[in-house]
All heavy atoms as a GROMACS GRO file, in nm:
protein
  581
    1MET      N    1   0.459  -2.186   1.163
    1MET     CA    2   0.340  -2.141   1.226
    1MET      C    3   0.215  -2.225   1.168
    1MET      O    4   0.133  -2.247   1.240
    1MET     CB    5   0.326  -1.992   1.185
    1MET     CG    6   0.418  -1.906   1.227
    1MET     SD    7   0.431  -1.902   1.408
    1MET     CE    8   0.604  -1.874   1.422
    2LYS      N    9   0.222  -2.241   1.037
    2LYS     CA   10   0.110  -2.324   0.975
    2LYS      C   11   0.101  -2.457   1.040
    2LYS      O   12  -0.014  -2.504   1.068
    2LYS     CB   13   0.143  -2.331   0.827
    2LYS     CG   14   0.038  -2.400   0.743
    2LYS     CD   15   0.076  -2.402   0.596
    2LYS     CE   16  -0.007  -2.495   0.517
    2LYS     NZ   17   0.028  -2.500   0.380
    3ASP      N   18   0.210  -2.528   1.062
    3ASP     CA   19   0.202  -2.657   1.128
    3ASP      C   20   0.145  -2.654   1.266
    3ASP      O   21   0.075  -2.742   1.315
    3ASP     CB   22   0.337  -2.722   1.124
    3ASP     CG   23   0.390  -2.748   0.982
    3ASP    OD1   24   0.303  -2.761   0.887
    3ASP    OD2   25   0.506  -2.751   0.959
    4LEU      N   26   0.182  -2.545   1.338
    4LEU     CA   27   0.143  -2.539   1.478
    4LEU      C   28  -0.010  -2.510   1.476
    4LEU      O   29  -0.072  -2.588   1.564
    4LEU     CB   30   0.209  -2.406   1.540
    4LEU     CG   31   0.166  -2.370   1.675
    4LEU    CD1   32   0.196  -2.480   1.775
    4LEU    CD2   33   0.229  -2.249   1.717
    5VAL      N   34  -0.069  -2.439   1.399
    5VAL     CA   35  -0.212  -2.415   1.393
    5VAL      C   36  -0.288  -2.549   1.354
    5VAL      O   37  -0.384  -2.584   1.416
    5VAL     CB   38  -0.247  -2.298   1.297
    5VAL    CG1   39  -0.398  -2.298   1.284
    5VAL    CG2   40  -0.182  -2.173   1.349
    6GLU      N   41  -0.225  -2.620   1.263
    6GLU     CA   42  -0.286  -2.748   1.202
    6GLU      C   43  -0.293  -2.846   1.322
    6GLU      O   44  -0.390  -2.909   1.343
    6GLU     CB   45  -0.205  -2.797   1.097
    6GLU     CG   46  -0.274  -2.911   1.027
    6GLU     CD   47  -0.204  -2.946   0.893
    6GLU    OE1   48  -0.117  -2.881   0.849
    6GLU    OE2   49  -0.240  -3.050   0.844
    7VAL      N   50  -0.176  -2.858   1.399
    7VAL     CA   51  -0.169  -2.960   1.511
    7VAL      C   52  -0.273  -2.920   1.612
    7VAL      O   53  -0.349  -3.014   1.665
    7VAL     CB   54  -0.028  -2.966   1.567
    7VAL    CG1   55  -0.028  -3.045   1.697
    7VAL    CG2   56   0.060  -3.033   1.469
    8LEU      N   57  -0.275  -2.793   1.645
    8LEU     CA   58  -0.378  -2.748   1.750
    8LEU      C   59  -0.527  -2.767   1.711
    8LEU      O   60  -0.608  -2.825   1.789
    8LEU     CB   61  -0.357  -2.598   1.783
    8LEU     CG   62  -0.232  -2.562   1.859
    8LEU    CD1   63  -0.214  -2.413   1.863
    8LEU    CD2   64  -0.225  -2.628   1.996
    9ALA      N   65  -0.554  -2.738   1.592
    9ALA     CA   66  -0.690  -2.753   1.531
    9ALA      C   67  -0.730  -2.903   1.527
    9ALA      O   68  -0.851  -2.933   1.561
    9ALA     CB   69  -0.703  -2.682   1.400
   10LYS      N   70  -0.649  -2.986   1.480
   10LYS     CA   71  -0.680  -3.129   1.461
   10LYS      C   72  -0.703  -3.194   1.598
   10LYS      O   73  -0.775  -3.289   1.602
   10LYS     CB   74  -0.566  -3.196   1.384
   10LYS     CG   75  -0.570  -3.170   1.232
   10LYS     CD   76  -0.480  -3.241   1.154
   10LYS     CE   77  -0.497  -3.217   1.005
   10LYS     NZ   78  -0.405  -3.304   0.930
   11ALA      N   79  -0.638  -3.144   1.692
   11ALA     CA   80  -0.657  -3.203   1.836
   11ALA      C   81  -0.789  -3.160   1.893
   11ALA      O   82  -0.844  -3.227   1.982
   11ALA     CB   83  -0.541  -3.150   1.922
   12LEU      N   84  -0.845  -3.047   1.843
   12LEU     CA   85  -0.971  -3.001   1.902
   12LEU      C   86  -1.096  -3.058   1.835
   12LEU      O   87  -1.203  -3.066   1.903
   12LEU     CB   88  -0.977  -2.841   1.894
   12LEU     CG   89  -0.874  -2.772   1.974
   12LEU    CD1   90  -0.877  -2.624   1.938
   12LEU    CD2   91  -0.911  -2.786   2.119
   13VAL      N   92  -1.095  -3.084   1.707
   13VAL     CA   93  -1.212  -3.109   1.627
   13VAL      C   94  -1.245  -3.255   1.620
   13VAL      O   95  -1.163  -3.350   1.650
   13VAL     CB   96  -1.205  -3.058   1.482
   13VAL    CG1   97  -1.183  -2.910   1.493
   13VAL    CG2   98  -1.091  -3.123   1.414
   14ASP      N   99  -1.373  -3.291   1.587
   14ASP     CA  100  -1.417  -3.432   1.575
   14ASP      C  101  -1.377  -3.490   1.428
   14ASP      O  102  -1.360  -3.609   1.426
   14ASP     CB  103  -1.570  -3.438   1.583
   14ASP     CG  104  -1.619  -3.421   1.721
   14ASP    OD1  105  -1.537  -3.452   1.814
   14ASP    OD2  106  -1.733  -3.383   1.753
   15SER      N  107  -1.362  -3.402   1.337
   15SER     CA  108  -1.331  -3.447   1.206
   15SER      C  109  -1.197  -3.379   1.154
   15SER      O  110  -1.200  -3.286   1.089
   15SER     CB  111  -1.442  -3.429   1.104
   15SER     OG  112  -1.494  -3.289   1.106
   16PRO      N  113  -1.080  -3.437   1.204
   16PRO     CA  114  -0.954  -3.370   1.169
   16PRO      C  115  -0.914  -3.374   1.021
   16PRO      O  116  -0.833  -3.293   0.978
   16PRO     CB  117  -0.852  -3.450   1.246
   16PRO     CG  118  -0.919  -3.574   1.291
   16PRO     CD  119  -1.064  -3.552   1.276
   17GLU      N  120  -0.983  -3.460   0.939
   17GLU     CA  121  -0.953  -3.469   0.799
   17GLU      C  122  -1.005  -3.351   0.725
   17GLU      O  123  -0.968  -3.316   0.615
   17GLU     CB  124  -0.996  -3.599   0.734
   17GLU     CG  125  -1.153  -3.610   0.739
   17GLU     CD  126  -1.215  -3.658   0.863
   17GLU    OE1  127  -1.140  -3.694   0.960
   17GLU    OE2  128  -1.342  -3.648   0.871
   18ALA      N  129  -1.103  -3.278   0.786
   18ALA     CA  130  -1.165  -3.154   0.730
   18ALA      C  131  -1.087  -3.030   0.751
   18ALA      O  132  -1.117  -2.930   0.709
   18ALA     CB  133  -1.304  -3.143   0.777
   19VAL      N  134  -0.984  -3.032   0.837
   19VAL     CA  135  -0.897  -2.920   0.879
   19VAL      C  136  -0.809  -2.885   0.763
   19VAL      O  137  -0.730  -2.968   0.715
   19VAL     CB  138  -0.822  -2.948   1.007
   19VAL    CG1  139  -0.727  -2.825   1.034
   19VAL    CG2  140  -0.923  -2.966   1.120
   20VAL      N  141  -0.817  -2.760   0.723
   20VAL     CA  142  -0.728  -2.714   0.617
   20VAL      C  143  -0.669  -2.582   0.659
   20VAL      O  144  -0.737  -2.487   0.700
   20VAL     CB  145  -0.811  -2.683   0.482
   20VAL    CG1  146  -0.709  -2.626   0.374
   20VAL    CG2  147  -0.870  -2.814   0.429
   21VAL      N  148  -0.535  -2.568   0.656
   21VAL     CA  149  -0.460  -2.447   0.700
   21VAL      C  150  -0.380  -2.394   0.581
   21VAL      O  151  -0.301  -2.466   0.520
   21VAL     CB  152  -0.372  -2.480   0.821
   21VAL    CG1  153  -0.299  -2.355   0.863
   21VAL    CG2  154  -0.452  -2.541   0.934
   22THR      N  155  -0.402  -2.270   0.546
   22THR     CA  156  -0.330  -2.204   0.451
   22THR      C  157  -0.272  -2.074   0.505
   22THR      O  158  -0.323  -2.013   0.597
   22THR     CB  159  -0.419  -2.171   0.322
   22THR    OG1  160  -0.528  -2.084   0.363
   22THR    CG2  161  -0.479  -2.294   0.260
   23ASP      N  162  -0.166  -2.032   0.438
   23ASP     CA  163  -0.100  -1.906   0.481
   23ASP      C  164  -0.070  -1.811   0.366
   23ASP      O  165  -0.036  -1.867   0.258
   23ASP     CB  166   0.025  -1.931   0.561
   23ASP     CG  167   0.130  -2.009   0.489
   23ASP    OD1  168   0.106  -2.074   0.387
   23ASP    OD2  169   0.246  -2.006   0.535
   24LYS      N  170  -0.101  -1.693   0.385
   24LYS     CA  171  -0.068  -1.586   0.284
   24LYS      C  172   0.012  -1.471   0.345
   24LYS      O  173   0.002  -1.448   0.468
   24LYS     CB  174  -0.201  -1.522   0.247
   24LYS     CG  175  -0.305  -1.611   0.173
   24LYS     CD  176  -0.418  -1.539   0.134
   24LYS     CE  177  -0.538  -1.587   0.215
   24LYS     NZ  178  -0.663  -1.519   0.190
   25GLU      N  179   0.107  -1.432   0.267
   25GLU     CA  180   0.194  -1.320   0.317
   25GLU      C  181   0.161  -1.199   0.250
   25GLU      O  182   0.156  -1.192   0.122
   25GLU     CB  183   0.338  -1.367   0.300
   25GLU     CG  184   0.433  -1.267   0.379
   25GLU     CD  185   0.565  -1.332   0.404
   25GLU    OE1  186   0.582  -1.450   0.380
   25GLU    OE2  187   0.663  -1.255   0.436
   26ASP      N  188   0.147  -1.087   0.320
   26ASP     CA  189   0.119  -0.956   0.256
   26ASP      C  190   0.209  -0.847   0.331
   26ASP      O  191   0.294  -0.884   0.406
   26ASP     CB  192  -0.027  -0.919   0.262
   26ASP     CG  193  -0.084  -0.910   0.406
   26ASP    OD1  194  -0.008  -0.929   0.496
   26ASP    OD2  195  -0.202  -0.871   0.414
   27ASP      N  196   0.178  -0.723   0.300
   27ASP     CA  197   0.259  -0.620   0.361
   27ASP      C  198   0.248  -0.609   0.510
   27ASP      O  199   0.337  -0.557   0.577
   27ASP     CB  200   0.236  -0.486   0.297
   27ASP     CG  201   0.092  -0.450   0.299
   27ASP    OD1  202   0.003  -0.541   0.321
   27ASP    OD2  203   0.056  -0.330   0.286
   28LYS      N  204   0.136  -0.653   0.570
   28LYS     CA  205   0.116  -0.644   0.709
   28LYS      C  206   0.180  -0.759   0.787
   28LYS      O  207   0.196  -0.754   0.913
   28LYS     CB  208  -0.039  -0.641   0.739
   28LYS     CG  209  -0.098  -0.513   0.682
   28LYS     CD  210  -0.252  -0.524   0.715
   28LYS     CE  211  -0.317  -0.402   0.654
   28LYS     NZ  212  -0.458  -0.415   0.669
   29GLY      N  213   0.201  -0.871   0.718
   29GLY     CA  214   0.265  -0.988   0.785
   29GLY      C  215   0.209  -1.116   0.722
   29GLY      O  216   0.170  -1.115   0.604
   30VAL      N  217   0.193  -1.208   0.806
   30VAL     CA  218   0.151  -1.353   0.755
   30VAL      C  219   0.002  -1.365   0.812
   30VAL      O  220  -0.018  -1.342   0.925
   30VAL     CB  221   0.235  -1.462   0.809
   30VAL    CG1  222   0.180  -1.591   0.764
   30VAL    CG2  223   0.378  -1.440   0.758
   31ILE      N  224  -0.082  -1.405   0.725
   31ILE     CA  225  -0.221  -1.438   0.767
   31ILE      C  226  -0.242  -1.593   0.748
   31ILE      O  227  -0.224  -1.648   0.638
   31ILE     CB  228  -0.330  -1.364   0.672
   31ILE    CG1  229  -0.306  -1.211   0.683
   31ILE    CG2  230  -0.464  -1.407   0.709
   31ILE    CD1  231  -0.391  -1.140   0.588
   32ILE      N  232  -0.275  -1.657   0.857
   32ILE     CA  233  -0.293  -1.797   0.855
   32ILE      C  234  -0.447  -1.816   0.860
   32ILE      O  235  -0.512  -1.771   0.953
   32ILE     CB  236  -0.225  -1.867   0.978
   32ILE    CG1  237  -0.078  -1.853   0.966
   32ILE    CG2  238  -0.265  -2.010   0.985
   32ILE    CD1  239   0.004  -1.903   1.079
   33GLU      N  240  -0.491  -1.890   0.767
   33GLU     CA  241  -0.635  -1.915   0.755
   33GLU      C  242  -0.669  -2.057   0.791
   33GLU      O  243  -0.617  -2.146   0.728
   33GLU     CB  244  -0.678  -1.890   0.605
   33GLU     CG  245  -0.825  -1.872   0.580
   33GLU     CD  246  -0.863  -1.823   0.450
   33GLU    OE1  247  -0.888  -1.909   0.364
   33GLU    OE2  248  -0.872  -1.694   0.430
   34LEU      N  249  -0.752  -2.075   0.900
   34LEU     CA  250  -0.788  -2.216   0.938
   34LEU      C  251  -0.926  -2.235   0.895
   34LEU      O  252  -1.023  -2.165   0.935
   34LEU     CB  253  -0.781  -2.213   1.092
   34LEU     CG  254  -0.833  -2.327   1.166
   34LEU    CD1  255  -0.760  -2.461   1.127
   34LEU    CD2  256  -0.821  -2.309   1.321
   35LYS      N  257  -0.948  -2.341   0.820
   35LYS     CA  258  -1.080  -2.379   0.781
   35LYS      C  259  -1.119  -2.515   0.837
   35LYS      O  260  -1.034  -2.608   0.832
   35LYS     CB  261  -1.081  -2.398   0.616
   35LYS     CG  262  -1.067  -2.271   0.544
   35LYS     CD  263  -1.080  -2.295   0.392
   35LYS     CE  264  -1.052  -2.174   0.321
   35LYS     NZ  265  -1.054  -2.190   0.181
   36VAL      N  266  -1.234  -2.514   0.901
   36VAL     CA  267  -1.285  -2.637   0.967
   36VAL      C  268  -1.426  -2.673   0.921
   36VAL      O  269  -1.493  -2.582   0.865
   36VAL     CB  270  -1.276  -2.628   1.122
   36VAL    CG1  271  -1.130  -2.617   1.175
   36VAL    CG2  272  -1.355  -2.513   1.173
   37ALA      N  273  -1.472  -2.788   0.954
   37ALA     CA  274  -1.610  -2.819   0.917
   37ALA      C  275  -1.707  -2.735   0.994
   37ALA      O  276  -1.672  -2.689   1.116
   37ALA     CB  277  -1.635  -2.966   0.938
   38GLN      N  278  -1.824  -2.714   0.947
   38GLN     CA  279  -1.919  -2.636   1.012
   38GLN      C  280  -1.959  -2.685   1.147
   38GLN      O  281  -1.980  -2.616   1.242
   38GLN     CB  282  -2.044  -2.622   0.924
   38GLN     CG  283  -2.146  -2.515   0.981
   38GLN     CD  284  -2.268  -2.498   0.886
   38GLN    OE1  285  -2.276  -2.563   0.777
   38GLN    NE2  286  -2.357  -2.416   0.929
   39SER      N  287  -1.967  -2.812   1.159
   39SER     CA  288  -1.999  -2.879   1.286
   39SER      C  289  -1.887  -2.861   1.393
   39SER      O  290  -1.911  -2.876   1.512
   39SER     CB  291  -2.030  -3.028   1.268
   39SER     OG  292  -1.905  -3.093   1.215
   40ASP      N  293  -1.764  -2.834   1.353
   40ASP     CA  294  -1.651  -2.810   1.445
   40ASP      C  295  -1.629  -2.672   1.480
   40ASP      O  296  -1.533  -2.649   1.557
   40ASP     CB  297  -1.534  -2.881   1.385
   40ASP     CG  298  -1.544  -3.033   1.389
   40ASP    OD1  299  -1.607  -3.086   1.474
   40ASP    OD2  300  -1.483  -3.100   1.304
   41MET      N  301  -1.694  -2.572   1.422
   41MET     CA  302  -1.668  -2.429   1.446
   41MET      C  303  -1.676  -2.396   1.595
   41MET      O  304  -1.586  -2.323   1.646
   41MET     CB  305  -1.761  -2.344   1.371
   41MET     CG  306  -1.735  -2.334   1.223
   41MET     SD  307  -1.573  -2.259   1.189
   41MET     CE  308  -1.610  -2.092   1.224
   42GLY      N  309  -1.778  -2.451   1.663
   42GLY     CA  310  -1.791  -2.425   1.807
   42GLY      C  311  -1.679  -2.470   1.889
   42GLY      O  312  -1.643  -2.414   1.985
   43LYS      N  313  -1.616  -2.592   1.847
   43LYS     CA  314  -1.505  -2.639   1.925
   43LYS      C  315  -1.379  -2.566   1.906
   43LYS      O  316  -1.303  -2.542   1.994
   43LYS     CB  317  -1.486  -2.781   1.882
   43LYS     CG  318  -1.603  -2.868   1.924
   43LYS     CD  319  -1.582  -3.010   1.889
   43LYS     CE  320  -1.705  -3.090   1.932
   43LYS     NZ  321  -1.706  -3.229   1.897
   44VAL      N  322  -1.364  -2.503   1.788
   44VAL     CA  323  -1.246  -2.422   1.761
   44VAL      C  324  -1.254  -2.286   1.814
   44VAL      O  325  -1.154  -2.230   1.871
   44VAL     CB  326  -1.225  -2.425   1.609
   44VAL    CG1  327  -1.104  -2.326   1.574
   44VAL    CG2  328  -1.191  -2.557   1.544
   45ILE      N  329  -1.378  -2.229   1.820
   45ILE     CA  330  -1.391  -2.100   1.874
   45ILE      C  331  -1.407  -2.100   2.025
   45ILE      O  332  -1.349  -2.020   2.085
   45ILE     CB  333  -1.518  -2.029   1.805
   45ILE    CG1  334  -1.488  -2.004   1.665
   45ILE    CG2  335  -1.549  -1.895   1.871
   45ILE    CD1  336  -1.605  -1.957   1.580
   46GLY      N  337  -1.489  -2.190   2.081
   46GLY     CA  338  -1.497  -2.208   2.226
   46GLY      C  339  -1.599  -2.110   2.285
   46GLY      O  340  -1.657  -2.022   2.204
   47LYS      N  341  -1.630  -2.122   2.398
   47LYS     CA  342  -1.721  -2.033   2.472
   47LYS      C  343  -1.657  -1.887   2.475
   47LYS      O  344  -1.553  -1.873   2.532
   47LYS     CB  345  -1.765  -2.071   2.606
   47LYS     CG  346  -1.849  -2.201   2.609
   47LYS     CD  347  -1.885  -2.250   2.748
   47LYS     CE  348  -1.967  -2.371   2.734
   47LYS     NZ  349  -2.010  -2.423   2.865
   48GLN      N  350  -1.743  -1.796   2.427
   48GLN     CA  351  -1.695  -1.646   2.424
   48GLN      C  352  -1.565  -1.635   2.352
   48GLN      O  353  -1.483  -1.547   2.386
   48GLN     CB  354  -1.696  -1.600   2.568
   48GLN     CG  355  -1.829  -1.593   2.636
   48GLN     CD  356  -1.816  -1.549   2.768
   48GLN    OE1  357  -1.713  -1.521   2.835
   48GLN    NE2  358  -1.938  -1.519   2.835
   49GLY      N  359  -1.527  -1.721   2.263
   49GLY     CA  360  -1.409  -1.709   2.186
   49GLY      C  361  -1.287  -1.747   2.259
   49GLY      O  362  -1.176  -1.704   2.215
   50ARG      N  363  -1.292  -1.812   2.372
   50ARG     CA  364  -1.168  -1.844   2.451
   50ARG      C  365  -1.065  -1.926   2.388
   50ARG      O  366  -0.946  -1.904   2.398
   50ARG     CB  367  -1.210  -1.896   2.581
   50ARG     CG  368  -1.279  -1.798   2.676
   50ARG     CD  369  -1.308  -1.854   2.812
   50ARG     NE  370  -1.375  -1.756   2.891
   50ARG     CZ  371  -1.463  -1.780   2.984
   50ARG    NH1  372  -1.486  -1.917   3.021
   50ARG    NH2  373  -1.517  -1.693   3.053
   51ILE      N  374  -1.111  -2.032   2.323
   51ILE     CA  375  -1.018  -2.124   2.241
   51ILE      C  376  -0.949  -2.047   2.130
   51ILE      O  377  -0.832  -2.066   2.110
   51ILE     CB  378  -1.087  -2.249   2.207
   51ILE    CG1  379  -1.129  -2.332   2.327
   51ILE    CG2  380  -0.990  -2.333   2.124
   51ILE    CD1  381  -1.207  -2.455   2.304
   52ALA      N  382  -1.027  -1.972   2.055
   52ALA     CA  383  -0.968  -1.900   1.937
   52ALA      C  384  -0.874  -1.798   1.994
   52ALA      O  385  -0.760  -1.781   1.931
   52ALA     CB  386  -1.087  -1.825   1.866
   53LYS      N  387  -0.891  -1.729   2.102
   53LYS     CA  388  -0.805  -1.638   2.160
   53LYS      C  389  -0.673  -1.709   2.205
   53LYS      O  390  -0.565  -1.660   2.189
   53LYS     CB  391  -0.857  -1.562   2.287
   53LYS     CG  392  -0.960  -1.461   2.244
   53LYS     CD  393  -1.020  -1.392   2.370
   53LYS     CE  394  -1.135  -1.310   2.332
   53LYS     NZ  395  -1.204  -1.248   2.445
   54ALA      N  396  -0.694  -1.830   2.263
   54ALA     CA  397  -0.576  -1.909   2.306
   54ALA      C  398  -0.484  -1.950   2.189
   54ALA      O  399  -0.368  -1.949   2.194
   54ALA     CB  400  -0.620  -2.028   2.386
   55ILE      N  401  -0.552  -1.984   2.081
   55ILE     CA  402  -0.468  -2.036   1.963
   55ILE      C  403  -0.400  -1.916   1.913
   55ILE      O  404  -0.282  -1.921   1.875
   55ILE     CB  405  -0.568  -2.094   1.846
   55ILE    CG1  406  -0.623  -2.224   1.897
   55ILE    CG2  407  -0.503  -2.106   1.722
   55ILE    CD1  408  -0.733  -2.280   1.808
   56ARG      N  409  -0.466  -1.792   1.902
   56ARG     CA  410  -0.404  -1.677   1.850
   56ARG      C  411  -0.279  -1.634   1.940
   56ARG      O  412  -0.178  -1.597   1.896
   56ARG     CB  413  -0.503  -1.561   1.838
   56ARG     CG  414  -0.596  -1.592   1.724
   56ARG     CD  415  -0.701  -1.476   1.711
   56ARG     NE  416  -0.778  -1.499   1.600
   56ARG     CZ  417  -0.916  -1.503   1.602
   56ARG    NH1  418  -0.973  -1.491   1.720
   56ARG    NH2  419  -0.994  -1.530   1.495
   57ALA      N  420  -0.305  -1.654   2.065
   57ALA     CA  421  -0.202  -1.618   2.163
   57ALA      C  422  -0.071  -1.705   2.147
   57ALA      O  423   0.044  -1.656   2.148
   57ALA     CB  424  -0.248  -1.623   2.310
   58VAL      N  425  -0.096  -1.829   2.131
   58VAL     CA  426   0.014  -1.925   2.114
   58VAL      C  427   0.091  -1.894   1.982
   58VAL      O  428   0.216  -1.895   1.982
   58VAL     CB  429  -0.033  -2.075   2.122
   58VAL    CG1  430   0.074  -2.165   2.067
   58VAL    CG2  431  -0.088  -2.113   2.257
   59VAL      N  432   0.016  -1.866   1.875
   59VAL     CA  433   0.083  -1.843   1.753
   59VAL      C  434   0.152  -1.699   1.755
   59VAL      O  435   0.269  -1.697   1.702
   59VAL     CB  436  -0.029  -1.839   1.635
   59VAL    CG1  437   0.030  -1.787   1.506
   59VAL    CG2  438  -0.082  -1.971   1.616
   60LYS      N  439   0.099  -1.609   1.825
   60LYS     CA  440   0.169  -1.480   1.835
   60LYS      C  441   0.294  -1.486   1.922
   60LYS      O  442   0.396  -1.423   1.882
   60LYS     CB  443   0.080  -1.371   1.901
   60LYS     CG  444  -0.024  -1.314   1.796
   60LYS     CD  445  -0.098  -1.208   1.860
   60LYS     CE  446  -0.198  -1.159   1.764
   60LYS     NZ  447  -0.289  -1.049   1.818
   61ALA      N  448   0.293  -1.577   2.019
   61ALA     CA  449   0.414  -1.591   2.095
   61ALA      C  450   0.520  -1.668   2.017
   61ALA      O  451   0.637  -1.632   2.025
   61ALA     CB  452   0.381  -1.681   2.224
   62ALA      N  453   0.480  -1.762   1.932
   62ALA     CA  454   0.580  -1.835   1.842
   62ALA      C  455   0.634  -1.743   1.742
   62ALA      O  456   0.751  -1.743   1.706
   62ALA     CB  457   0.515  -1.951   1.788
   63ALA      N  458   0.546  -1.648   1.689
   63ALA     CA  459   0.589  -1.549   1.584
   63ALA      C  460   0.673  -1.447   1.636
   63ALA      O  461   0.761  -1.391   1.572
   63ALA     CB  462   0.464  -1.486   1.523
   64PHE      N  463   0.659  -1.413   1.765
   64PHE     CA  464   0.734  -1.305   1.830
   64PHE      C  465   0.883  -1.351   1.836
   64PHE      O  466   0.978  -1.263   1.817
   64PHE     CB  467   0.685  -1.283   1.971
   64PHE     CG  468   0.759  -1.170   2.043
   64PHE    CD1  469   0.743  -1.043   2.002
   64PHE    CD2  470   0.852  -1.205   2.133
   64PHE    CE1  471   0.809  -0.938   2.071
   64PHE    CE2  472   0.924  -1.101   2.211
   64PHE     CZ  473   0.903  -0.970   2.167
   65LYS      N  474   0.909  -1.477   1.855
   65LYS     CA  475   1.048  -1.530   1.856
   65LYS      C  476   1.108  -1.508   1.727
   65LYS      O  477   1.232  -1.502   1.710
   65LYS     CB  478   1.053  -1.672   1.899
   65LYS     CG  479   1.030  -1.689   2.047
   65LYS     CD  480   1.050  -1.832   2.089
   65LYS     CE  481   1.064  -1.845   2.241
   65LYS     NZ  482   1.110  -1.966   2.285
   66GLU      N  483   1.031  -1.509   1.614
   66GLU     CA  484   1.098  -1.503   1.480
   66GLU      C  485   1.074  -1.365   1.423
   66GLU      O  486   1.102  -1.339   1.306
   66GLU     CB  487   1.017  -1.604   1.389
   66GLU     CG  488   1.039  -1.743   1.424
   66GLU     CD  489   0.968  -1.845   1.333
   66GLU    OE1  490   0.916  -1.801   1.224
   66GLU    OE2  491   0.964  -1.962   1.371
   67ASN      N  492   1.033  -1.270   1.508
   67ASN     CA  493   1.020  -1.130   1.469
   67ASN      C  494   0.908  -1.116   1.346
   67ASN      O  495   0.946  -1.041   1.254
   67ASN     CB  496   1.148  -1.064   1.440
   67ASN     CG  497   1.231  -1.042   1.558
   67ASN    OD1  498   1.181  -1.030   1.673
   67ASN    ND2  499   1.358  -1.050   1.542
   68LYS      N  500   0.807  -1.189   1.352
   68LYS     CA  501   0.709  -1.176   1.247
   68LYS      C  502   0.574  -1.139   1.308
   68LYS      O  503   0.552  -1.164   1.432
   68LYS     CB  504   0.687  -1.313   1.179
   68LYS     CG  505   0.803  -1.366   1.104
   68LYS     CD  506   0.766  -1.495   1.037
   68LYS     CE  507   0.883  -1.549   0.952
   68LYS     NZ  508   0.847  -1.674   0.888
   69LYS      N  509   0.481  -1.086   1.225
   69LYS     CA  510   0.351  -1.053   1.270
   69LYS      C  511   0.258  -1.162   1.198
   69LYS      O  512   0.256  -1.171   1.078
   69LYS     CB  513   0.312  -0.910   1.233
   69LYS     CG  514   0.175  -0.870   1.283
   69LYS     CD  515   0.149  -0.727   1.271
   69LYS     CE  516   0.011  -0.702   1.321
   69LYS     NZ  517  -0.026  -0.562   1.328
   70VAL      N  518   0.184  -1.233   1.283
   70VAL     CA  519   0.098  -1.334   1.231
   70VAL      C  520  -0.044  -1.313   1.286
   70VAL      O  521  -0.064  -1.279   1.400
   70VAL     CB  522   0.153  -1.470   1.278
   70VAL    CG1  523   0.057  -1.582   1.230
   70VAL    CG2  524   0.292  -1.499   1.238
   71MET      N  525  -0.137  -1.322   1.194
   71MET     CA  526  -0.287  -1.318   1.232
   71MET      C  527  -0.350  -1.453   1.189
   71MET      O  528  -0.315  -1.501   1.089
   71MET     CB  529  -0.347  -1.208   1.149
   71MET     CG  530  -0.303  -1.071   1.188
   71MET     SD  531  -0.380  -0.941   1.088
   71MET     CE  532  -0.542  -0.981   1.052
   72VAL      N  533  -0.437  -1.496   1.274
   72VAL     CA  534  -0.505  -1.621   1.254
   72VAL      C  535  -0.655  -1.595   1.232
   72VAL      O  536  -0.721  -1.531   1.307
   72VAL     CB  537  -0.490  -1.720   1.376
   72VAL    CG1  538  -0.568  -1.852   1.346
   72VAL    CG2  539  -0.345  -1.755   1.407
   73GLU      N  540  -0.704  -1.644   1.111
   73GLU     CA  541  -0.840  -1.614   1.073
   73GLU      C  542  -0.908  -1.760   1.076
   73GLU      O  543  -0.854  -1.851   1.013
   73GLU     CB  544  -0.855  -1.554   0.946
   73GLU     CG  545  -0.809  -1.411   0.942
   73GLU     CD  546  -0.826  -1.344   0.805
   73GLU    OE1  547  -0.870  -1.416   0.713
   73GLU    OE2  548  -0.805  -1.230   0.806
   74ILE      N  549  -1.026  -1.776   1.142
   74ILE     CA  550  -1.102  -1.899   1.138
   74ILE      C  551  -1.211  -1.887   1.045
   74ILE      O  552  -1.294  -1.798   1.062
   74ILE     CB  553  -1.144  -1.932   1.285
   74ILE    CG1  554  -1.022  -1.940   1.376
   74ILE    CG2  555  -1.212  -2.064   1.285
   74ILE    CD1  556  -1.049  -1.957   1.521
   75VAL      N  557  -1.222  -1.982   0.948
   75VAL     CA  558  -1.320  -1.975   0.854
   75VAL      C  559  -1.389  -2.113   0.840
   75VAL      O  560  -1.324  -2.219   0.853
   75VAL     CB  561  -1.257  -1.932   0.716
   75VAL    CG1  562  -1.362  -1.926   0.603
   75VAL    CG2  563  -1.185  -1.819   0.726
   76GLN      N  564  -1.515  -2.112   0.822
   76GLN     CA  565  -1.590  -2.241   0.796
   76GLN      C  566  -1.594  -2.277   0.655
   76GLN      O  567  -1.591  -2.198   0.565
   76GLN     CB  568  -1.734  -2.234   0.854
   76GLN     CG  569  -1.833  -2.173   0.767
   76GLN     CD  570  -1.972  -2.177   0.841
   76GLN    OE1  571  -1.984  -2.182   0.961
   76GLN    NE2  572  -2.063  -2.177   0.761
   77GLN      N  573  -1.590  -2.409   0.623
   77GLN     CA  574  -1.584  -2.454   0.486
   77GLN      C  575  -1.717  -2.456   0.427
   77GLN      O  576  -1.813  -2.479   0.485
   77GLN     CB  577  -1.526  -2.597   0.480
   77GLN     CG  578  -1.380  -2.594   0.496
   77GLN     CD  579  -1.322  -2.737   0.488
   77GLN    OE1  580  -1.387  -2.831   0.491
   77GLN    NE2  581  -1.184  -2.741   0.478
   0.00000   0.00000   0.00000
């Protein structure tokens, strides 16, 4: 899942070297934290959050096949 988010994010932003993806596992499931440069936040979130929703939908679909619950959080560096 972490690699999937990283590939998607790096394809969207202007500075792919600033993309950092970490994952934490807790009792609710896996939380994937996506950190991008402040100038790239708009590109990752998109108009009215459409791109962020699409990233979350793709990750949830991939996680569903593995019977996991995954949440994606987008954070600026």
